[in-house]
N, C-alpha and C positions, 0 to 999 in steps of 0.2 A: 504493500500500500504506500509506504513512504517513498519507494522508488518511483511509483507513478506520480506522486505529488511533485517530486523533483523534476521529472520530465516536463510536466506542465509548467513548473516554475521557470525552467530554462527557456522553454518556448515562448512564454509570456514576457519575460523580462528582457531577454536578449542582451542584458547588461550585467547580470548578477550571478554569482555562485553562492551556495549556502551550505549549511550543515546537514548531516544525516546521521543514520545509525547503522548497526551491523548489516552487512550485505550490500552496502552502497560502494561506489567507486571511491578510491582514495582521492584526497583533494588534488594531488599532483596529476591525476589522470583525468580530471574533469576539464572540459574546454573552458577557456576564459574568453568570452566574446570580445571583440574589439570594435572600434568605431566611436564616433562622437555622439552624444545625445542629440535628439532633434531640437529644433528651436523651441517647441512647446515645452519640452522637459527642462530646458535651460531657464525658461521664464518662470517656472514654478518649483523652485528647488528648496523652498523653506516655508514652513508654517509654524509660528511660535507655539500654537497649541500642541503640536506634535513634538515639542521639545527639540526645536532645531532640526526637524526631520527633513530628509531629502526626499521630495515627493515627485513622482512622475505619474503618467496615466497608468502604467503597468505595475508599479510597486512603490512602497514607502520604506525608507530606511530610518528607523527612529529609536529613541531610548525608552525603555520601560521604566517603571517607578524605581526599580533597584539599580538603574543605570546600565542595565544590559542593553547592548545594541541588537536590534531585531529587524527582520525583513517581514513585510506583509506583501504577499503576491495577490493581485486582484483577480487573475483568472482562476487559479486553484483555490483562492480564498484561504490560504494557509499563512500562519504566523510563526516563524521559526527563528532561532538564534543565529547571529552572525558568527559562525564557527565552522571550521573545516575538518575537525577531527571526528571520524565516525563513531569512536568509542566514548566521546566526551558526554558528560551529564549536564554541561552548560550551567554550572552552579558555582558559587563561591560561598565561603562560610564567614559570618560576622557574629559578633556578640550582640547582646541586646542593646548595648550602647552604641553600636555601629562600628566597633573596632574590627579591623580585618584580621581574621584568624587563619584563613587559607585562601590563597589567590585562586580566582576562577580562570576560565578559558579566555580566548581572545575576544569573545563578545563582551567581556568586562574591561579589557585593557584600554578601551577608549574612554572609560569613565563617563563624564558628561560632555565629552568633546563633540561638537557638531561634525558630522561625517558626510561625505558625498562621494559618488563615483563619477569619473570623467575619463572616457576612453578606456585604457587598460589600467588606470591608476585609481587609488583611493586617496582622498585628501581629508585632512582634519586639522582643527585648531586646538592646541593645548592652551586653555584659557588661563592656566596658572603661570606659564612661562612666556606666553605670547607667540610661541613658535607655530608656524604653519608647516605641516609635515605631509610629505608624500610617501606612499607605500604602494606595494602591489595590492591586488584585490584580496589577497589572503591576510593583509595587515602586516606582512613582513617586508624586509628590505627598506626600512624607513630612513628618510633623510629630511633634514630641515631645509626648506626652500625659501623661507622668508620669515620675518618677525613683525609683530606690532608692539608698540611700547607697553611695558608692564603696568604702567599707571592707568592705562585704558581698561576700564572694567566693562566687558561686553554686555550690552543689553540684548542685542539679537545678532545672529550670524547667518549669512546666507551666501550661496555660491551662484554665480551666473557668468556667462561669457568669459570663461577661463580666469575668473577673478573671484576672490573671497572679499565680501563686504562685511564690515563690523560696525554696527551702530553702538554708541556708548552714551552714558550720562554720568557725570561726576558732581556729587553734592558737597564734597569736602576738598580742602586744600591737600594736594599730594606733594609730600616733601621727599626729595631725592637724597638718599644716603648711600654709604658704602658698607658692604658686608665684611666679614672677617677676612675673606679671600680677595677683597677688592671689587667684588661684583656689585653692580648697581641694584639697590633695593629702594622701595617706596614705602613711606609711612603715611598713614592717614592723619591729617591735621584737623584744624577747626572747620566747622560748617561754613560753606560759601553762601553769601547773601543771594547770589543768583547761581543757577545750575549751568554747567558747561555740558553741552552735548554735541554730537557730530557723527561723521562717518569717515572711516579710513578703509583703504583697500590694499590688497597684496595681489600682484599678478602671479598666477599659478605657473606660468612658463618661465618668467624671468626673475621672480622674487621681488620685483620692484615694489616698494612701499610708497603709498601716496595718501596725503590728507585731503580728502574730498571737500569737507566743509566742517567748520567748528563755529558754534553759536553760544553766546552766553546771555540768557534771559531768565526771568522768573519761571520756574516750573517747566523749563524747556524739555521737549521730548520728541523724538522721531518715532511715530507710532504706526505709520503705514508706509510700505514700500513695495514696489513691484518692478520687475524687469520685463520690458517689452522690446524684443529685438536688441538694438544697440543702445537703448535708452533705459536708464533707471529713473523712475518717478517716485518721489517720496513726499510725505506730509510732515511738516514741523508744527508742533503745538507749543504755545507759550502764553504767559500772562503779562499784563502791564502793572501788576501790583504783587506784593509778596503773598505767597501761599501760606496760610496758617493751617496747622495740623487739625484733623477732624475733631479733636478733643478740646473744643474752644473754651470750655468752662475752666480748664486748668491753665490756660495761657494767660500771659500778661495782657490785660485789656488795652494797654498802650500799643500792642502789636497790631490790633485790628485797624485797618485803614480808615481814614476819615470818611464819614458818611455811612459807615457800616456799623452794625451792632451784632451781638451774638445771635440774636433772633433772625436777622435778615441776611447774614453773611453769605450763606450758601446760595440763596436766590440771587443776590447782587453779584456774586462771584462770576456767574455765567456771562455777565456783560463785560468782563475783563479778560476773557479767553480769546485767543486769536490763532489763526491757521495760515501758514504759507505753504505753497506747493512748488516744488522744484523739478527740473528736468536736467539730468546729467547724461551727456553723451559719452558712453564708455570708451569708444575707440579714440576720441579726440581729447577727452578730459574737460570738455566745455560744460560749464554749469550755468543754467538759465533759470531765472525766477519766472514761474508761470502765473501765479497769483500771490498777492501779499496782503496781510492784515485783513483777513476775512474771518467772520464768525461762523463756526460750524462744529458739530461734534462728530460727524461721520463723513469720510471721504473714501470713495471706491474707485480704484484705477482699472480701466478697461482697455481694450486693444487700441482704439483710436480716440478715446475721450475719457473723462472721469466725471463722476457724479458727486455732488456735494449737498449734504442735508442743509436745508435752510429752515426758516421759522415754521412755515406751514406747507412748504413745497420742497422739491428736490431739483436743483439746477444741474444740467448737463453742460460740460465745458470741453472745448477742444484743448489740446495741449499747447495751443498758442495763447490760451487765456480767454478765448472767445466763448461767451455763453450762448449756446445755440438752441436750447430747448428747456422747457420747464415741465416737470411732472406735478400732478395735482395732489401729491401726498408727500410727507416727510419720511424718508426711509430711516429705520432705526438700526439696521444691520446691513452690511454689504458682504458679498461673497467674491472671493478671488476666482475669476472665471475666464476661460478663453472663448466663451460663446456669447459675449455681450454683457449687459448689465443684469446681474441677479442680485436682488435685494429684498429686504423684509418690508411688507406692507401689512400693518396690523399683526394678525397672528399667522400670516402665511408668507411664504417666499415666492417671488414672481420673477419672471424674465421679461425684460423690456426691449422692444424694438426701438433703438435710438433714432431711427429715421422718421418714425411716426409717433413715438411716445406711447404706443399701445402695449398692453400686457399680452404677451404671446404664449406664456406658460404660467400655470399656477400649480404648486405642489399641494396635493391633498394632505400631506403629512403635517400635523400641527408643529409649531416651533418648540413646544415643550417635549416633543418626542424626539426630534432630530433637527439640529441647527447646522446647515451646511457651512463650511468654512472655505473650501476650495473645490472647484469643479474643473477637472482637466480632461478634456475629450470625453471618453465614456465612463470616467470615474468621478465619484463624489465622496469627499471626505468631510467629516464633521463631528459633532458632539451628540452622543446618544443620551437622551434623558438628562441633559444638562451637566453631565459630569464625565462621561467616558468617551475617548476617541473611537470612532467607528467608520465603517465603509458601506456604501451602497453604490451600485452602478447608477450612472446618471439616468438611465431609462427607468430603473426601479424607483429612484427618487421622484421623478416627475409623474410616474404612474401611481405613486402612493403605496408601493410594496414594502412597507416598513418591516414586515415579517422576514425580509431577506437581509436585514442589516447584519453586518459582522462586526462584533466588538473586538477591539485590539486587546492584546495581552496586557494586563495591569502589572503582573509580576511574573518573573520566570518560574517561580515556585508553582504556578498554576499550570505549567506546560505538561 
């Protein structure tokens, strides 16, 4: 049975090798498919909900709750560990306090590192050292091909167009020091009045490091990003007043901005939040501002346009900044999709024809049952019953076949 599953896995993925049990071929005997991912795969290589997972139409490479790296294959609908030893049990032993007692197999060696496949290689980021590492598909023959500064604390990591992108946010002063052996170390200092956030990149072929953009604003955060061909589009959110912690009653009243009170702070705060949208051309390094200083809580990037939630409507914008259409409802969630705008309207998710503004599809599945986060070709990934990552085919999602949902492994102990 396991052999049949692996055959389906190889046929479906065309990019991946995976683990098995007794009776399978040894890892060295298994074919390692070559070739670059398609443009669609490159555009959808990360989703934060899947813990920096590498996502394609055919498979997902993700981290389980115990940091084990796993494959989910959409055609066979199997969820297996990233390991190439047929006799391996794919486990590691820890104490109740989390202390490592016995090292596990290669599927644990990546810890919480974001991992992706490209061609015949595997790439990942060691978030503790800042090293960008290349290995073969079995995780062996590793070499450091580039680094990011250690003081950058990654907020999200994604791969596209032969590049690793790292977004970060720094709330404290970072003080550079030297360790016992003269190595550079960073110490966390005092809180910063404004947050520093930005994006850095490392070219996977040359190792070249580049600072794409750095911003310092109150509560600044890059919360949406998407690669479309040669372009990275992203959304920067920030405020024009200091952000006070939610526990207002324990804060010094003098910290509350003029004109606000404890009672009306959260309502008034919405008037001080802003959004910028940027367009970065990967091949040339050119950065353009698409929109600046707009008020919105939701932005969704699509193939040729993006959607922005407005007070009672949703505006559709070209990447030139031109507003070309208005929808008669404010979307509350957006879906990363390669088939146009998919967003939430009330309790349902709908697909919009941007040329007419009409709803062309409505999923019968209620949002409290399954919330889609990414639709790539024939695959739909999302959240099952508000807490667990899961998969449906796009056809099943739009037809309402919730009984065909596959829930991802929460812990390898359940395997």
